[in-house]
N, C-alpha and C positions, 0 to 999 in steps of 0.2 A: 504494500500500500504506500503510495507516494506521500511525502510530507505535505500536509495541508495547513500546518500551524500558522504559516505566514498570512493566511486569509483572515486571521483575527486581528491583524495589524490595523491601526487607525487610518491607513491609506484607503481602505476599501469600504464600500457600502454594501448593504445586503444584496443588491442586484448583482454585484460583482461575485459574491460568494455563490449565489444561485447559478450564475453563468459558469463559473469554474466547475461546480458539481455536475451540471447538466452536460457540459462539453466533455467532461471526463468519461461519463457513461457512453456518450455518443462515440467518442474516439476509441474506447475499448471495444465497442461493437463493430466499428467500421474501418479501423486502421490496423487491425491485428495482422493482416496478411496482404499488404499492398504489393502488387507485382511491379517491380522496378525494371523489368527486362527491357521494355520500350519506354524510355524516359519521357519522350514527347507525349505518347499516349497516356502514360501514367499521370502526367500533370493535367492533361485534359480531363481525365476521369476524376481526378481528385477535385478539380475546380467544380465539376458537375456535382459531385457528392456534397461538397461544402455548400454549394448553392442550394441543393435540395434540402440539406439539413438546416438551412437558415442562418448559417454562420457568416456568410459573406455580407449580410446586411451591416455587419460591424466594420467592414473594410472600407466603406465609403458612405458619404452622407446620403440621406433620403432625398432624392430629387424633388419630391413634392413637400418635403418638410420645411416648416418655417423656422428660420434660425437654427437649422440643423448643424451639428458639429460632430467631429470625430471624438470618441471617448478613448483616450490613450491607455487608460488602465485596462479597459476591455480588450483592446488590441494586444496589450502585453500578456494578459492572462491567456488569451487564445493562442498566441504564438508560443508561449512557454509550454502550454499543454500539448499542442500539436507536435512541437519539437521533441518532447519527451516520448511521444508515441511513434512518430515517423518524420524524419527530416524533410522528405519530399512533400509531405502534406503541409508542413510549416512553410516551405518555399512557395507552394501553390497559393496558400492564403496570403502570404506576405506580398507577392507580386501583384495580386489583385488590389491590395491597398496602396502599395508604392506607385504602381502604374496609374492609379486614378487619384492619387493624393492632390495633384495640382488642380484637378477638376473639383474635388471636394472643397478645396480652400479658395480657389479663384475662378472657377468656371461660371459661365453664364447659366441661367435657368435652362435655356435650350440645349446647351452642351451637356449639362447634367442629365436631362431627360433622355437625350439620345444615347449616351454611353453608360451612365451609372445604373440606369434601369436594368440593363443587360448584365453588367459585371456583378451586381449584387445578387443576381439570380444564378450566376454561374453559366450564363449563356454567351459570354464574350470574355476573352482573355486580354489583359492589359500588360503594358511594359513601360519602363522608365528609361528613356534613352538620353543619358547625360555624358557618360565617359567617352573619350576619344583616344586614338592612338598616342597623342602627345599630351593629353590632359586627363588624368584620372582624378586624383584628389584635388588638383588645381583647377577648380571648376571655371574660373574666370578666363582660363587660357584656351578655351575651345575655338575651333576653326570652322566648323560647319557653318556655311553661309546661307542666309535667307534673304534674297533680294526681291524687291517689289517689281512686279510686272503687271501693270494694269490692276485688275481686281484680285490678283493672286500674289503669293510668295513662291519663289522658286528656290528649292534647297539643293545645295551641292556640297558633298563632303562625305565623311564617314562617322559612324559611331561604333564602339566596340565594347566587349564584355557586357552585352545587353542581355539581362535575364529575361526569359521567355522569348528571346530572339528566335524567329523562325516559326513560332506557334501562336504569337499574339495576334489578336484581331485589330489592335491599334496601338500606337506608340505615343507617349508623351515625349516630344523631342525638343531639345534646347539648342537654339541656333543663334548665330551672330547676325543681328539686323542692322548694326552700325548706328544705333541710336545714342551712342556715347562710347567713351574708351573703356577697355577692360570689362569689368562686370556690368557696367551700365549699358553695354551694347548688346545684351543677350535677351532674347524673347523665347517664350514657350509656345508650342504648337501641338495640336492633335493631328497625327498622321495615320490614316487607315493603312492597314498592312497591304491592301491591294492598290495603293496609290501608284500611278504610273511613275517610274523612275526610282522607286524604292525596291531594293533587292537584297537578298541575303548573300553577302559576299563570302562568308565562311561560317561554318559551325565550329564552335570551340569546345574541346573536351577537357574536363578537369578531374581532379582526383575523386571528388564526390559528384557523380554525374547529375547535371542539371541542364536544362535547355538554355544554351548561351550562344550568341552569334555576333558577328561583325556585320553591320548594316552599311550599305552603300546607297547614297542619294545622288542621282545623276539627272539634273534638270527635273527634279520631283516637284510638281506643281500642286499647290494646295490653296484653297480660297482664303482670303484675309480673315474670314469668320472663324478659321481654324485656330487663330491665336488665343491662348489662354492668358487672361489678364491684359495688361496694357503693353504697348511696345516698350522694350527696354526693361521690363519688369521681370525678365526670366530668372535672373540671379536670385532675386528676392523670392520668387516662386519656388525655385529649387531648394533654397536654404530653409524656407518655411516647411516644405515637405519633409526634408531631412530632420528638422527639429522634432517633428511628430514621430517619424519612423526609426530614428536612431535608437531610442529607448526600446523599441520592439525588437531590434537586432539583438540588443543586450538580453531581452527576455527569451529569445530563441536560444541564445548561448546558455542561459540559466536552465532552460528545459533540457538541453543536452547534458549539462552538468548533473542535474538531478537524476537523470536516467543512469548516468555513469556511477553515481553514488549508490543508487538502488541495486544495480548489477553487482557492484563491489561488495556491498553488505551481504547479499545473497551468496556470493562466492565465498566470502570469508567465513560465513556460518556453515556452509555445506562441505567445504574442502578441508581435509585433514593433512597436517604436516607434523612430523615428529611425534605422532601419537596423540595429537590434540587438534581441535579446530583452528584454522588460520586466525580466527577472530581473537584467539587468546595470545597471539604473538604481539608484543609491544610495538614492533615496527609497523605491523599492519594497523594496529590501533592508532598509531601516530598518523598514518596516511588517511585513515577514515576521519580523524579529528580535523586534519587540515582541510580535507574536502568539504566537510560540513561547515567549517568556519568560512571558507571562501564562498560557498553557496549562499549562506545567510547574508554576508557582507554585500555580495553582488545583488541579491534580492532587494536589500534596503536601498541601494543606489538606483536600481531600475524603477522601483515603485515610488521612490521620492520624485524622480524626474517626471514620471507619468502623472502622479498626483498634482504636481506643481503646474503642469500644462493644463490639466483638467480644471484646475482652480482658477484659471484665467490669465496665467502668465503669458505675456506677448511672445517672449522668446525664452527658451531654456537651453541655449547652446552649451553653456558650461555644464549644466547638470546632465544633459543628454550625452555629452562627450565623456564625462566621468563614468556614467553608467555603461556606455558601450566599451570604453577602454578597459575598465576593470572587469566587467562581466565576461567579455570575450577572452581576455588574457587569462583570467582565473579559471574559466571553463576549460581552456587548453591544458592547464596544469592539473585540474581535477581529472580530466579524461586520460591524461598521461599516467597518472597514478592508478587509474582503473585498469589500464593496459598492464601495468606492472603487477598488480594484484592477480590478474588473470593469467599471467605467465604466457606460455605458448599459445593458449587459446585466445589471448588478447590480440594477437597479430594474425589469427586465422581469418582468411577472407570470408566475409559473410557473417562473422560474429557481431554481436551488438556493439561491443566496445571498439572493435576495428572500424565499424561503420561510423561511430561517433568520432573517432580519431580523424577520419577523413573529412567528415562534415564540418568540424569546428574550425579548421584552419582558415577557410575563406572568410569567416565572419570577422576576423581580425584585419581584413583588407577592405571588403566592400562597404559602401556608404561611409567612406572616410577611414583610411588605415589608422592603426593604433598610434603611429608617430604623429599623424595629423591631429588626432584627438588631443595629444599632449600639447601641441601648438595652440589649439583652441582654448584649452584650459589655462595655459600659461598666460596667453594674451588677455583673457578675461580677468585673471587674478591681478596682473600688472595694471590693467586699466582701472579696476576697482580700488586700487591702493594709491592712485595718483591724486 
């Protein structure tokens, strides 16, 4: 039984506790045996299941709702729970949220009705196209150009490391419109996957299989109405989306770490060494204690950031960066200890902890690498003390 004691913390309301309990039951019944053989198809099926289960309504605002907003604590609870059960299920949910985040926060009523109605039901897949070959964490350095041509924008350039690339129905794309220097010259757009001039230049394979691709834009023509927000507002749009979703990356790492601890406790109790259960060895007890400490500390940072955003904070860049940095780095350490406790079984392909070991590494890179999070934290601390 996974640890649920954190749900009693004052960060949560009764609706969050109900959400966690209900999702736990659904995930146990629906995610026990997910076939990852065909990753693209698995993601499509998982999005459909999540939509049918009603979980994707949390990934984006209600297009018909007045003053609707994203509940970051709910997003974090869902990602933590899904990640503990199945990494690809967490990925499928997360991309629906990240890919539509700009629409939830800045989209027009018409844009929301057109796209969010479908993504919240699992009928369309979304993607967030920000990274480029020369600009990963340096968002303001992107080159993809969007030039005005009559009643349209024409996009030329590339995006890379795009999650859901190749299977998404539409992409939230950030391009340089020249409305100002650096970050001031970026705008955000909705680009349907079948837009003429948009193609999949390359599918990218990584150690934990996910649908990833490099996108090519060659005279890709989209209407001016495809812009999300105002011209030159794209950097603000991207940062606002990341402010919401960085804590959820930390929550996914927390879910992976909790599963690693559960597997390690079960292993230590059932495995005998030198005539006694492994759990009686002080070295193993030390590992278990360190894992539990890291998990609770990470959870406090994750849900502090989420609670702060839900409480009305305009920006939580510092808190989100702290949560993502600490939770992903500590989850890596927790999972490494789990591999050690499992011995040879810990590196056997297909075992739970081996899968977790491959899953966790990317979380320390995407949506801002760990080193970038340190820069964000340091700059905020230095600014606050001037």
